[in-house]
Structures are given as structure tokens and as C-alpha cells.
DOSE-861882 format. One record per atom (N, C-alpha, C): atom name; residue number from 1; x, y, z. Coordinates in nm, 4 decimals. Each point is the difference from the previous one (the first is absolute). Layout:
+------+-----+----------+----------+----------+
: atom :   n :        u :        v :        w :
+------+-----+----------+----------+----------+
:   CA : NUM :        X :        Y :        Z :
...
+------+-----+----------+----------+----------+
# end
This chain:
+------+-----+----------+----------+----------+
: atom :   n :        u :        v :        w :
+------+-----+----------+----------+----------+
:    N :   1 :   6.6507 :   8.1912 :   2.0752 :
:   CA :   1 :   0.0973 :  -0.0434 :   0.1573 :
:    C :   1 :  -0.0189 :  -0.1541 :   0.0367 :
:    N :   2 :   0.0764 :  -0.0020 :  -0.0091 :
:   CA :   2 :   0.0110 :  -0.1408 :   0.0239 :
:    C :   2 :  -0.0369 :  -0.0410 :   0.1770 :
:    N :   3 :  -0.0699 :  -0.0680 :   0.0350 :
:   CA :   3 :  -0.0613 :  -0.0462 :   0.1206 :
:    C :   3 :   0.0963 :  -0.0705 :   0.0820 :
:    N :   4 :   0.0690 :   0.0452 :   0.1560 :
:   CA :   4 :   0.0870 :  -0.0987 :   0.0290 :
:    C :   4 :  -0.0062 :   0.0132 :   0.1613 :
:    N :   5 :  -0.0046 :  -0.1209 :   0.0785 :
:   CA :   5 :  -0.0593 :   0.0777 :   0.1510 :
:    C :   5 :   0.1016 :  -0.0422 :   0.0621 :
:    N :   6 :  -0.0100 :   0.0748 :   0.1520 :
:   CA :   6 :   0.1344 :  -0.0312 :   0.0877 :
:    C :   6 :   0.0273 :  -0.1518 :   0.0304 :
:    N :   7 :   0.1617 :  -0.0045 :  -0.0376 :
:   CA :   7 :   0.0664 :  -0.0942 :   0.0217 :
:    C :   7 :  -0.0285 :  -0.0517 :   0.1824 :
:    N :   8 :  -0.0377 :   0.0163 :   0.0625 :
:   CA :   8 :  -0.0020 :   0.0159 :   0.1618 :
:    C :   8 :  -0.0984 :   0.0962 :   0.0385 :
:    N :   9 :  -0.1097 :  -0.0503 :   0.0952 :
:   CA :   9 :  -0.0520 :   0.0820 :   0.0751 :
:    C :   9 :   0.0209 :   0.0984 :   0.0625 :
:    N :  10 :   0.1519 :   0.0047 :   0.0600 :
:   CA :  10 :   0.0386 :   0.0451 :   0.1289 :
:    C :  10 :   0.0379 :   0.1443 :  -0.0737 :
:    N :  11 :   0.0680 :   0.0221 :  -0.1449 :
:   CA :  11 :   0.0241 :   0.1204 :  -0.0833 :
:    C :  11 :  -0.1182 :   0.1207 :   0.0324 :
:    N :  12 :   0.0316 :   0.1062 :   0.0282 :
:   CA :  12 :  -0.1204 :   0.0751 :  -0.0233 :
:    C :  12 :   0.1058 :   0.1019 :  -0.1055 :
:    N :  13 :  -0.0835 :   0.0297 :  -0.1094 :
:   CA :  13 :   0.0352 :   0.0693 :  -0.1120 :
:    C :  13 :  -0.0665 :   0.1610 :   0.0209 :
:    N :  14 :   0.0473 :   0.0633 :  -0.0674 :
:   CA :  14 :  -0.0800 :   0.1806 :   0.0170 :
:    C :  14 :  -0.1363 :  -0.0302 :  -0.1284 :
:    N :  15 :  -0.0469 :   0.0596 :   0.0409 :
:   CA :  15 :  -0.1658 :   0.0118 :  -0.0741 :
:    C :  15 :   0.0124 :   0.1085 :  -0.0500 :
:    N :  16 :  -0.0571 :   0.0093 :  -0.0652 :
:   CA :  16 :  -0.0950 :   0.1435 :  -0.0872 :
:    C :  16 :   0.1178 :   0.0248 :  -0.1353 :
:    N :  17 :  -0.0532 :   0.1402 :  -0.0730 :
:   CA :  17 :   0.1207 :  -0.0213 :  -0.1205 :
:    C :  17 :   0.1867 :   0.1097 :   0.0332 :
:    N :  18 :   0.0302 :  -0.0426 :  -0.1219 :
:   CA :  18 :   0.1610 :   0.0595 :   0.0722 :
:    C :  18 :  -0.0190 :   0.1769 :  -0.0156 :
:    N :  19 :   0.0370 :   0.0589 :   0.0968 :
:   CA :  19 :  -0.0006 :   0.1924 :   0.0056 :
:    C :  19 :   0.1636 :   0.0024 :  -0.0894 :
:    N :  20 :  -0.0348 :   0.0395 :  -0.1370 :
:   CA :  20 :   0.1501 :   0.0469 :  -0.0301 :
:    C :  20 :   0.0334 :   0.0902 :   0.0332 :
:    N :  21 :  -0.0983 :   0.0761 :   0.0930 :
:   CA :  21 :   0.0216 :   0.1618 :   0.0167 :
:    C :  21 :   0.0129 :   0.0293 :   0.1442 :
:    N :  22 :   0.0433 :  -0.1256 :   0.0676 :
:   CA :  22 :   0.0156 :   0.0483 :   0.1391 :
:    C :  22 :   0.1239 :   0.0196 :   0.0416 :
:    N :  23 :   0.0142 :   0.1170 :   0.1033 :
:   CA :  23 :   0.0417 :   0.0337 :   0.0800 :
:    C :  23 :   0.0565 :   0.0025 :   0.1317 :
:    N :  24 :   0.1159 :   0.0772 :   0.0635 :
:   CA :  24 :   0.0394 :  -0.0234 :   0.1115 :
:    C :  24 :  -0.0394 :   0.1518 :   0.1043 :
:    N :  25 :   0.0277 :  -0.0537 :   0.0948 :
:   CA :  25 :  -0.0469 :   0.1551 :   0.1111 :
:    C :  25 :   0.1025 :   0.0709 :  -0.0710 :
:    N :  26 :   0.0699 :   0.0254 :  -0.0418 :
:   CA :  26 :   0.1347 :   0.0539 :  -0.1145 :
:    C :  26 :  -0.0861 :   0.1030 :  -0.0850 :
:    N :  27 :  -0.0839 :  -0.1053 :  -0.0540 :
:   CA :  27 :  -0.0620 :   0.1055 :  -0.1323 :
:    C :  27 :   0.1444 :  -0.1081 :  -0.1574 :
:    N :  28 :   0.0192 :  -0.0561 :   0.0426 :
:   CA :  28 :   0.0910 :  -0.1131 :  -0.0812 :
:    C :  28 :  -0.0818 :  -0.1174 :  -0.0431 :
:    N :  29 :  -0.0017 :   0.0178 :  -0.1201 :
:   CA :  29 :  -0.0476 :  -0.1701 :  -0.0450 :
:    C :  29 :   0.0549 :  -0.1026 :  -0.0130 :
:    N :  30 :  -0.0804 :  -0.1045 :   0.0476 :
:   CA :  30 :   0.0512 :  -0.1483 :  -0.0369 :
:    C :  30 :   0.0759 :  -0.0586 :  -0.1710 :
:    N :  31 :   0.0547 :  -0.0638 :  -0.0014 :
:   CA :  31 :   0.0350 :  -0.0187 :  -0.1498 :
:    C :  31 :   0.0441 :  -0.1590 :   0.0195 :
:    N :  32 :   0.0406 :  -0.0860 :   0.1458 :
:   CA :  32 :   0.0191 :  -0.1345 :  -0.0742 :
:    C :  32 :  -0.0653 :  -0.0561 :   0.1818 :
:    N :  33 :  -0.0100 :  -0.1656 :   0.0017 :
:   CA :  33 :  -0.0548 :  -0.0280 :   0.0531 :
:    C :  33 :   0.1002 :  -0.0976 :   0.0649 :
:    N :  34 :  -0.0051 :  -0.0463 :   0.1361 :
:   CA :  34 :   0.1182 :  -0.1515 :   0.0098 :
:    C :  34 :  -0.1009 :  -0.0829 :   0.0637 :
:    N :  35 :   0.0603 :  -0.0959 :  -0.0799 :
:   CA :  35 :  -0.0647 :  -0.1346 :  -0.0327 :
:    C :  35 :   0.1143 :  -0.1317 :   0.0723 :
:    N :  36 :  -0.0697 :  -0.0521 :   0.1184 :
:   CA :  36 :   0.0262 :  -0.1289 :   0.0872 :
:    C :  36 :  -0.0401 :  -0.0932 :  -0.0282 :
:    N :  37 :   0.0811 :  -0.1394 :  -0.0158 :
:   CA :  37 :  -0.0084 :  -0.1136 :   0.0033 :
:    C :  37 :  -0.0649 :  -0.0531 :   0.0795 :
:    N :  38 :  -0.1097 :  -0.0628 :   0.0779 :
:   CA :  38 :  -0.0114 :  -0.0262 :   0.1251 :
:    C :  38 :   0.0593 :  -0.1638 :   0.0196 :
:    N :  39 :   0.0311 :  -0.0979 :  -0.1131 :
:   CA :  39 :   0.0613 :  -0.0852 :  -0.0274 :
:    C :  39 :   0.1340 :   0.0167 :   0.0686 :
:    N :  40 :   0.1300 :   0.0658 :  -0.0904 :
:   CA :  40 :   0.1415 :  -0.0367 :   0.0049 :
:    C :  40 :   0.0181 :   0.1341 :   0.0053 :
:    N :  41 :  -0.0873 :   0.1230 :   0.0713 :
:   CA :  41 :   0.0665 :   0.0825 :   0.0247 :
:    C :  41 :   0.0541 :   0.1211 :  -0.0721 :
:    N :  42 :  -0.0035 :  -0.0078 :  -0.1471 :
:   CA :  42 :   0.0548 :   0.0517 :  -0.0960 :
:    C :  42 :  -0.0395 :   0.1226 :  -0.0397 :
:    N :  43 :   0.0297 :   0.1339 :   0.0225 :
:   CA :  43 :  -0.0928 :   0.1264 :  -0.0755 :
:    C :  43 :   0.0641 :   0.0448 :  -0.1551 :
:    N :  44 :  -0.0661 :   0.0896 :  -0.0183 :
:   CA :  44 :  -0.0054 :   0.0861 :  -0.0812 :
:    C :  44 :  -0.0764 :   0.0670 :  -0.0589 :
:    N :  45 :   0.0791 :   0.1216 :  -0.0521 :
:   CA :  45 :  -0.1354 :   0.1464 :  -0.0275 :
:    C :  45 :  -0.0590 :  -0.0380 :  -0.1456 :
:    N :  46 :  -0.1381 :   0.0965 :  -0.0240 :
:   CA :  46 :  -0.0779 :  -0.0303 :  -0.1276 :
:    C :  46 :  -0.0414 :   0.1786 :  -0.0283 :
:    N :  47 :   0.0268 :   0.0548 :  -0.0754 :
:   CA :  47 :  -0.0737 :   0.1480 :  -0.0011 :
:    C :  47 :  -0.1938 :  -0.1026 :  -0.0436 :
:    N :  48 :  -0.0336 :   0.2252 :   0.0794 :
:   CA :  48 :  -0.1131 :  -0.1020 :  -0.0469 :
:    C :  48 :  -0.0636 :   0.0730 :  -0.1152 :
:    N :  49 :   0.1100 :   0.0657 :  -0.1277 :
:   CA :  49 :  -0.0247 :   0.0071 :  -0.0915 :
:    C :  49 :  -0.0517 :  -0.1191 :  -0.0735 :
:    N :  50 :   0.0741 :  -0.1063 :   0.0287 :
:   CA :  50 :   0.0339 :  -0.1034 :  -0.0901 :
:    C :  50 :  -0.1684 :  -0.0976 :   0.0879 :
:    N :  51 :  -0.0468 :   0.0100 :   0.0572 :
:   CA :  51 :  -0.0763 :  -0.0832 :   0.0752 :
:    C :  51 :  -0.1763 :   0.0248 :  -0.0539 :
:    N :  52 :  -0.0181 :  -0.1253 :  -0.0483 :
:   CA :  52 :  -0.1274 :   0.0062 :  -0.1129 :
:    C :  52 :  -0.1099 :   0.0619 :   0.1010 :
:    N :  53 :  -0.1436 :   0.0652 :  -0.0848 :
:   CA :  53 :  -0.1230 :   0.0542 :   0.0492 :
:    C :  53 :  -0.0597 :  -0.0880 :   0.1242 :
:    N :  54 :   0.0600 :  -0.0974 :   0.0564 :
:   CA :  54 :  -0.0726 :  -0.0754 :   0.0957 :
:    C :  54 :  -0.0275 :   0.0199 :   0.1729 :
:    N :  55 :  -0.0969 :  -0.0698 :   0.0393 :
:   CA :  55 :   0.0140 :   0.0137 :   0.1416 :
:    C :  55 :   0.1362 :  -0.0640 :   0.0692 :
:    N :  56 :   0.0247 :   0.0756 :   0.1271 :
:   CA :  56 :   0.1747 :  -0.0396 :   0.0118 :
:    C :  56 :  -0.0450 :  -0.2114 :   0.0788 :
:    N :  57 :  -0.1288 :   0.0093 :   0.0178 :
:   CA :  57 :   0.0461 :  -0.1650 :   0.0191 :
:    C :  57 :  -0.0295 :  -0.0691 :  -0.1265 :
:    N :  58 :  -0.0614 :   0.0607 :  -0.1304 :
:   CA :  58 :   0.0336 :  -0.0748 :  -0.1386 :
:    C :  58 :   0.1460 :  -0.0005 :  -0.0093 :
:    N :  59 :   0.1222 :   0.1148 :   0.0512 :
:   CA :  59 :   0.1207 :   0.0344 :  -0.0865 :
:    C :  59 :   0.0320 :  -0.1137 :   0.1186 :
:    N :  60 :  -0.0119 :  -0.0313 :   0.1580 :
:   CA :  60 :   0.0840 :  -0.0846 :   0.0537 :
:    C :  60 :  -0.0293 :  -0.1197 :  -0.0036 :
:    N :  61 :  -0.1248 :  -0.0128 :  -0.0628 :
:   CA :  61 :   0.0124 :  -0.1272 :   0.0054 :
:    C :  61 :   0.1030 :  -0.0776 :  -0.1236 :
:    N :  62 :  -0.0006 :   0.1313 :  -0.1171 :
:   CA :  62 :   0.0655 :  -0.0722 :  -0.0839 :
:    C :  62 :   0.1669 :  -0.0018 :   0.0107 :
:    N :  63 :   0.0409 :   0.0783 :   0.0634 :
:   CA :  63 :   0.1456 :   0.0240 :  -0.0366 :
:    C :  63 :   0.0459 :  -0.1484 :   0.0571 :
:    N :  64 :   0.1546 :  -0.0041 :  -0.0391 :
:   CA :  64 :   0.1197 :  -0.1266 :   0.0217 :
:    C :  64 :   0.0837 :   0.0728 :   0.0389 :
:    N :  65 :   0.0886 :  -0.1193 :   0.0522 :
:   CA :  65 :   0.1134 :   0.0731 :   0.1011 :
:    C :  65 :   0.0867 :  -0.0750 :  -0.0510 :
:    N :  66 :   0.0973 :   0.1387 :  -0.0576 :
:   CA :  66 :   0.1206 :  -0.0773 :  -0.0807 :
:    C :  66 :   0.0880 :  -0.0653 :   0.0286 :
:    N :  67 :  -0.0091 :  -0.0348 :   0.1642 :
:   CA :  67 :   0.1126 :  -0.0928 :   0.0899 :
:    C :  67 :  -0.0813 :  -0.1385 :  -0.0165 :
:    N :  68 :  -0.1149 :  -0.0649 :   0.0667 :
:   CA :  68 :  -0.0225 :  -0.0989 :  -0.0311 :
:    C :  68 :  -0.1166 :  -0.0058 :  -0.0801 :
:    N :  69 :  -0.0444 :   0.0596 :  -0.0595 :
:   CA :  69 :  -0.1218 :  -0.0332 :  -0.0948 :
:    C :  69 :  -0.1740 :   0.0023 :   0.0176 :
:    N :  70 :   0.0395 :   0.0057 :   0.1673 :
:   CA :  70 :  -0.1961 :  -0.0176 :   0.0252 :
:    C :  70 :  -0.0459 :   0.0996 :  -0.0309 :
:    N :  71 :  -0.1376 :   0.0044 :  -0.0251 :
:   CA :  71 :  -0.0568 :   0.1105 :  -0.0909 :
:    C :  71 :  -0.0741 :   0.0396 :   0.1347 :
:    N :  72 :  -0.0815 :   0.1375 :   0.0436 :
:   CA :  72 :  -0.0876 :   0.0727 :   0.0785 :
:    C :  72 :   0.0605 :  -0.0116 :   0.1184 :
:    N :  73 :   0.1027 :  -0.0412 :   0.0708 :
:   CA :  73 :   0.0792 :  -0.0179 :   0.1223 :
:    C :  73 :   0.0403 :   0.1111 :   0.0253 :
:    N :  74 :  -0.0541 :   0.0988 :   0.0237 :
:   CA :  74 :   0.0940 :   0.1316 :  -0.0576 :
:    C :  74 :  -0.1007 :   0.1049 :   0.1283 :
:    N :  75 :   0.0923 :   0.0773 :   0.0593 :
:   CA :  75 :  -0.0486 :   0.1171 :   0.0912 :
:    C :  75 :   0.0388 :   0.1096 :  -0.0657 :
:    N :  76 :  -0.0795 :   0.0891 :  -0.0553 :
:   CA :  76 :   0.0520 :   0.1284 :  -0.0803 :
:    C :  76 :  -0.0482 :   0.1176 :   0.1008 :
:    N :  77 :   0.0988 :   0.0639 :   0.0154 :
:   CA :  77 :   0.0057 :   0.1368 :   0.0908 :
:    C :  77 :   0.0162 :   0.1532 :  -0.1544 :
:    N :  78 :  -0.0336 :   0.1110 :   0.0727 :
:   CA :  78 :  -0.0068 :   0.1313 :  -0.0656 :
:    C :  78 :   0.1758 :  -0.0177 :   0.0410 :
:    N :  79 :   0.1082 :   0.0895 :  -0.1038 :
:   CA :  79 :   0.1281 :   0.0383 :   0.0406 :
:    C :  79 :   0.0019 :   0.1080 :   0.1096 :
:    N :  80 :   0.0162 :  -0.0122 :   0.0855 :
:   CA :  80 :  -0.0193 :   0.1309 :   0.0858 :
:    C :  80 :   0.1378 :   0.0844 :  -0.0027 :
:    N :  81 :   0.0789 :  -0.0409 :  -0.0446 :
:   CA :  81 :   0.1447 :   0.0234 :   0.0301 :
:    C :  81 :   0.0378 :   0.1220 :  -0.1630 :
:    N :  82 :  -0.1090 :  -0.0270 :  -0.0872 :
:   CA :  82 :  -0.0088 :   0.1473 :  -0.1053 :
:    C :  82 :  -0.0464 :   0.1267 :   0.0586 :
:    N :  83 :  -0.0619 :  -0.0018 :   0.0793 :
:   CA :  83 :  -0.0819 :   0.1334 :   0.0358 :
:    C :  83 :   0.0401 :   0.0337 :   0.1672 :
:    N :  84 :   0.0694 :  -0.1086 :   0.1055 :
:   CA :  84 :   0.0551 :   0.0963 :   0.1106 :
:    C :  84 :   0.1375 :  -0.0510 :  -0.0372 :
:    N :  85 :   0.0512 :   0.1253 :   0.1212 :
:   CA :  85 :   0.1378 :   0.0414 :  -0.0262 :
:    C :  85 :   0.0569 :  -0.0777 :   0.1130 :
:    N :  86 :   0.0414 :  -0.1066 :   0.0312 :
:   CA :  86 :   0.0540 :  -0.1069 :   0.1492 :
:    C :  86 :   0.1112 :   0.1282 :   0.0677 :
:    N :  87 :   0.0853 :   0.0338 :  -0.0853 :
:   CA :  87 :   0.0935 :   0.0858 :   0.0515 :
:    C :  87 :  -0.0203 :   0.0905 :   0.0796 :
:    N :  88 :  -0.1433 :   0.0648 :  -0.0349 :
:   CA :  88 :  -0.0718 :   0.1517 :   0.0639 :
:    C :  88 :  -0.0389 :  -0.0441 :   0.1181 :
:    N :  89 :  -0.0671 :  -0.0984 :  -0.0148 :
:   CA :  89 :  -0.0530 :  -0.0741 :   0.1408 :
:    C :  89 :  -0.1557 :   0.0648 :  -0.0038 :
:    N :  90 :  -0.1115 :  -0.0963 :   0.0688 :
:   CA :  90 :  -0.1356 :   0.0399 :   0.0121 :
:    C :  90 :  -0.0610 :   0.1081 :   0.0315 :
:    N :  91 :   0.0647 :   0.0636 :   0.0634 :
:   CA :  91 :  -0.0082 :   0.1620 :   0.1192 :
:    C :  91 :  -0.0132 :   0.0957 :  -0.0865 :
:    N :  92 :   0.1938 :  -0.0473 :  -0.0626 :
:   CA :  92 :   0.0650 :   0.1288 :  -0.0951 :
:    C :  92 :  -0.0071 :   0.0632 :  -0.0730 :
+------+-----+----------+----------+----------+
# end
């Protein structure tokens, strides 16, 4: 794995290995992550299965925005829309 540092000190990357077996409270498994570019606000989705077996900080530092081309300027989040039925509501 090539080493790359964060492009800016204020960026906070997740740490630790990618948990491909993570599940939400409903028991459904996460399949994708949402990636937001901090520079141009472009966003996209990546499949968890397609990510390498690196730590989150290394993955985030290597992601390139397809909108502006900046590398590492990302905010990575689990896609909760896969496991939560927003039409049903939180309590019901």
C-alpha cells in the first residue's frame, strides 16, 4: 500500500480497518459508503466490497474526486439509507 498523508490538518478520517460485516440496528448489512468532496461538494457512492483491505485513513487519503480531481479531500460515511426505512420513521 502506498503511503499518503492527509492533504489538510483539519480533515478527520475514520481510523481502523474496514468492517465489511457491519449491520444497522435493523440487522441489515451495509453495502456502500457515501463519499463527499470537501473541496467542491461533489458526492458519490462506493461499494464496500470494492474497497481494498486497508485502514479507513489510508483509503480516504487515496480517494480522488471525479468532479475537481483533488485527492484525499473527502468525507466518508456509511450509507444509512440502505438499512433505515425513512418512510416508516424512527420509532415505528
